Structure formats: C-alpha cells, structure tokens
N, C-alpha and C positions, 0 to 999 in steps of 0.2 A: 460504431454507433457514430453516425453524423447526419446533418442538416438536410444537406443537397447531395446530390450525386457528381462524379468527376463529369458528366455531360455539361451540367449545368456549370460546372467552374470553368470548363474549357469554352463554354459560350460567352460567359461574362468577363473572364479574364484572360484567356486565350493560354491558359496554363494548362499542360497536361498533368494530372494528377492520378493516383489510383484510388480503391477503396483503403487501402490500408494507409494510405498518406492522410485520408481524410478522416478517419476513425478508427483505424486499428489499433491493435495491442500498444505500439512504441507510441502513439500519440499520446493513449491515456496514461501510459507508464512513464513515460519521459518527459512530455510536455505539459500535458492538462493536469497531472497528478491527481487524476479522478479514481486510477487503480493504483494499487501498490506492487504489482508482481504480474508476469505472465509466464507462459508456458508453452513449448512446442507443438503439443497436444494434450489431449482429454486426460488422458493416463497421468502423464506428467503435473498437471494442475490437480486432479483430484488427489495424488500422493502428498502435494504440495499442502494441501487443505487440511489431509488427516494429519500432516505433520502439525501444522497450526493449531488442530484443535486439540493434538496431545497436550498443549500447554496450558489447555483449561480444565478445571477440575471437572469432575464428572458429577458431582453434585453441589448445591451451594447451601446444604445445611452444615452450619459451622461445629457439629459436633463431628462430622466426618472429616473436614478439611484439615491437612497437616498443619502443625503450628512448628514456630520457631519461636526461641528466645531471643528478645532483641537486645544487642550488647553494644550497640552503637549509640553514642548519648543524643537527645533530640536536641539540645543547645548547643551541639558541636558545630564550630563556625567551618566554613571552606571558602577561603577567600577565591582560588581559582573561578568559581561560580560567580564572581562579579563581573568577569571579562565573558563570560558564556555567549551572551547576547550583545553585541554592538550597540552602541547609543544610537 
C-alpha cells in the first residue's frame, strides 16, 4: 500500500523504486511498524494466523475459561524493571 506509484517517484526524485520498496511487506514490517509479520505466500500466512488464534480462548464465558492459582505476591518488587525503559 502506497500513496503514489514508482513512476511518480521517478519523475519527482529521479529515483528508481519498485512497488515493494514503496509499500510492500518489508516496508510495513521492518520500517513503519504497521504490520507485525509477513509470510512468503497465502498458505504460510494463514498457518501463522491459525497459530496466533490458537492462543485466544474459544469463549469469553468466565465459567469455561481455565484458571490458575496465583502464587506470585502482588507487592513483589522487581528492581530490574526500573531500568527496562531508559530515561
């Protein structure tokens, strides 16, 4: 996805670019961050999406969701987190 085509870029900037360079998967996954992943073909991306959806519960009914006892104290301090994001 891009605003203008390679021909316009060539006319305006005299730079040779292709459609992939202007708005392909690598632009959106590596540079702009609009997308989180890419795949070489439709089958691969569908498999990837199925794997992602496997992590989601099949229902939001609380009575059917798995639960796990919380053993970590809520007031536990973790000093390493103080330096996770730089000032």
